[in-house]
Residue, then its C-alpha position, 0 to 999 in steps of 0.5 A: m475354503i475359510r469356514v466362517l461362523v457368524a454370531e450376531d443378534f440383529d437378524l438383518l446384519r447377520e443375514d447381510l454378513c452371511d450373504t457377503i461371505s457366501q459370495q466369496p470364492d474362498m469362503e463359506v458360512a459354516g453356521s450362524a447364531a443369534s446369541g452367546r449360548e447359540i454360538e458356543a454350542l455351534a462352535l463346539a459342534t461345527p468344523a470352522d476356522l473363524i468366528l465373527m462374534d458380536i460383543e453385545m447380544e443377549t447381554t452387553t458382554a455375551g460375545i466376550r464371555a462366549t469367546e472365553r468359553i469357546l477358546e477353552h475348548r477350541p483354541d484353534l479357532k480365530i475369533l474376530f469381534l464385531t463392534a459398533h465403536e473403534t476405541g483404544n479400549m476395544i483393542l485391550t478388550s479383544m486382547g484380554a478375551g483372546a480375539v485376534d482382531y475386531i471389525v467395526k460394524g458397517c465398515p466397507e465390504e472390502e475391509l470386512l473381507l480383508h480382516i477375515r483373510s488376514a486373520y485366517d492367514g495368521h497376520p491379523m490386522l489387530e497386530a498393527k493396531i496393538q503396535n501403534l497403541l504400545l508405541k503411544e503408551y511408551s511415548r506417554l510413559r517416557s514423557s511422564e518419566r522425563s517430567l518426574l525426573f525434572f520435577i525431582s531435580t527441581v525439588s532438590q534445589l528448593t530452599g526450606a522456605e520454598r518447600e514450606l511455601v509449596r506445602l501451603l499452596l497444596d493446602g489451598k492457601k492464598v498469598r495473604e494467608i501464607a504471609n499471615i501464617r509465616c508472619v512475613e510481608v506479602v511482598t516477601v511471599k510474592t518474591q518467593v512465589k516468583s522464584l518458585l515459578r521460575k524453578f518449575g518453569c510455570t506461570r501460575t502456582k496452580e500449575i505447580v499444584e496440578i503437576i505435584r498431584e498428577l505425579n502423586v508426589a505431594h508426600l515430598f512436601 
């Protein structure tokens, strides 16, 4: 039998969760609590395999704090967070606190039970979500790396006048202001701007400025 503790401060939801679990032939409710303090005491005194832990109880992070303290004494317990929202940040929150998975409140009963059984069997569904998150982050970093390498390569091909032009654009100067500062004709600045846009593969000088600030390399100019 999978012995489950339920921590949820909303009475109706706590009762509903307990009823659902009690109806399963392979599960039993070992106890329930309505606050972080209650579930801490219950977890340390009651034989159990798994806890469904509401994150927001007496405080917005009561479940997280309770999880951290419980796992210090009961590292064998598997904790699944109950949350109102599913976000990428929720994955990081779960990992950081030591929870093995999280369940979105109000999900279908079959989904709730699948999360519980998967976690109990040692294959929490969070693992797949973590993998997906890491793949997305890897893709983002690779994209940023390519952008930075392209940018550095482009900067190395700029003339002294073009680098000075970029520096003035970063200072928010307009074409006519740049022409006055450099004591050249406006048409000369426009010609240099066109060359700059072509090298960076941009259509507006604003894009060049945004790329430089996003990559945090303004010091190169």
